C-alpha positions as CSV (number, residue, x, y, z in Angstrom):
1,X,-16.0,-25.8,-55.5
2,X,-13.8,-26.7,-52.6
3,X,-11.5,-29.5,-52.8
4,X,-10.6,-32.2,-50.3
5,X,-8.1,-29.8,-48.8
6,X,-10.5,-26.9,-48.6
7,X,-9.0,-25.1,-51.5
8,X,-11.0,-23.4,-54.0
9,X,-8.2,-23.5,-56.8
10,X,-6.2,-26.3,-57.9
11,X,-2.4,-26.4,-57.6
12,X,0.1,-27.2,-60.3
13,X,3.6,-28.5,-59.7
14,X,6.3,-26.1,-60.9
15,X,9.8,-25.5,-59.9
16,X,11.1,-22.1,-60.9
17,X,13.5,-19.7,-59.1
18,X,11.7,-17.0,-56.9
19,X,13.1,-14.2,-54.8
20,X,11.2,-12.6,-51.9
21,X,12.0,-9.5,-50.3
22,X,10.2,-8.2,-47.0
23,X,8.5,-4.7,-47.4
24,X,8.8,-4.1,-43.7
25,X,12.5,-5.1,-43.6
26,X,13.9,-4.3,-46.9
27,X,17.3,-6.1,-45.9
28,X,15.4,-9.5,-45.8
29,X,15.7,-11.1,-49.0
30,X,15.9,-14.6,-50.0
31,X,15.9,-16.7,-53.0
32,X,14.2,-20.1,-53.3
33,X,12.2,-22.4,-55.6
34,X,8.7,-22.9,-56.2
35,X,7.2,-26.3,-55.2
36,X,3.5,-25.6,-56.7
37,X,1.3,-22.7,-58.0
38,X,-2.1,-21.7,-58.3
39,X,-3.5,-18.5,-59.9
40,X,-3.6,-16.8,-56.6
41,X,-0.5,-18.2,-54.7
42,X,2.7,-20.1,-54.7
43,X,4.4,-22.5,-52.2
44,X,8.2,-22.1,-52.3
45,X,11.1,-23.7,-50.4
46,X,13.5,-21.3,-48.7
47,X,16.1,-21.6,-46.2
48,X,15.0,-19.0,-43.5
49,X,11.8,-18.4,-41.6
50,X,9.2,-15.9,-43.0
51,X,6.4,-14.4,-40.6
52,X,3.0,-15.0,-41.4
53,X,0.9,-11.9,-42.6
54,X,4.4,-10.3,-43.8
55,X,4.0,-8.2,-47.0
56,X,6.5,-9.2,-49.4
57,X,7.6,-8.6,-53.1
58,X,8.0,-11.5,-55.3
59,X,10.2,-11.7,-58.2
60,X,10.5,-14.6,-60.6
61,X,12.8,-14.9,-62.3
62,X,14.6,-12.2,-60.4
63,X,14.3,-8.9,-62.1
64,X,11.6,-10.2,-64.6
65,X,8.2,-10.4,-62.8
66,X,7.4,-8.6,-59.6
67,X,4.2,-8.6,-57.6
68,X,3.3,-8.1,-54.0
69,X,2.2,-10.8,-51.8
70,X,1.6,-11.9,-48.2
71,X,3.0,-14.7,-46.4
72,X,0.2,-17.2,-45.4
73,X,2.2,-19.8,-43.6
74,X,5.9,-20.8,-42.8
75,X,6.3,-24.4,-42.2
76,X,9.6,-26.1,-41.2
77,X,10.7,-29.0,-43.5
78,X,12.7,-32.0,-42.4
79,X,15.9,-31.1,-44.4
80,X,16.0,-27.9,-42.4
81,X,14.4,-25.6,-45.1
82,X,11.1,-24.0,-44.9
83,X,7.9,-24.1,-47.1
84,X,6.4,-20.7,-47.3
85,X,2.9,-20.0,-48.6
86,X,2.4,-16.7,-50.4
87,X,-1.0,-15.1,-51.6
88,X,-0.3,-12.9,-54.6
89,X,-1.7,-9.6,-54.7
90,X,-2.7,-9.9,-58.6
91,X,-3.7,-13.3,-59.6
92,X,-1.8,-14.9,-62.4
93,X,-4.0,-16.7,-65.0
94,X,-1.1,-19.1,-66.3
95,X,2.3,-20.1,-65.3
96,X,5.1,-21.3,-67.6
97,X,8.2,-23.2,-66.6
98,X,10.4,-21.0,-69.0
99,X,9.4,-17.7,-67.9
100,X,8.5,-18.4,-64.3
101,X,5.5,-16.5,-62.5
102,X,3.3,-14.7,-64.4
103,X,4.5,-15.7,-68.0
104,X,1.7,-16.7,-70.4
105,X,1.8,-20.0,-72.0
């Protein structure tokens, strides 16, 4: 069932370190923090702009979990940061604050 926002899945607040790396431009790497998560995606806050539809590799915490994802959107934030929405290639059934993305509770 769709929520008021049009989303099928609910989001949960979670702040954990996440690194993203462009698969098209391997030199483009950035670290940020998640703002909220769902089984198929994550919204993170970073310093730089990311192109929608760009394929990326997601790591969280860095060098522990790895997954491919796609940039869904990139929005500028008032403080000069950017909010990036990622759609994960592999759904994550659970999230945990201690282990980051993909860690089972």
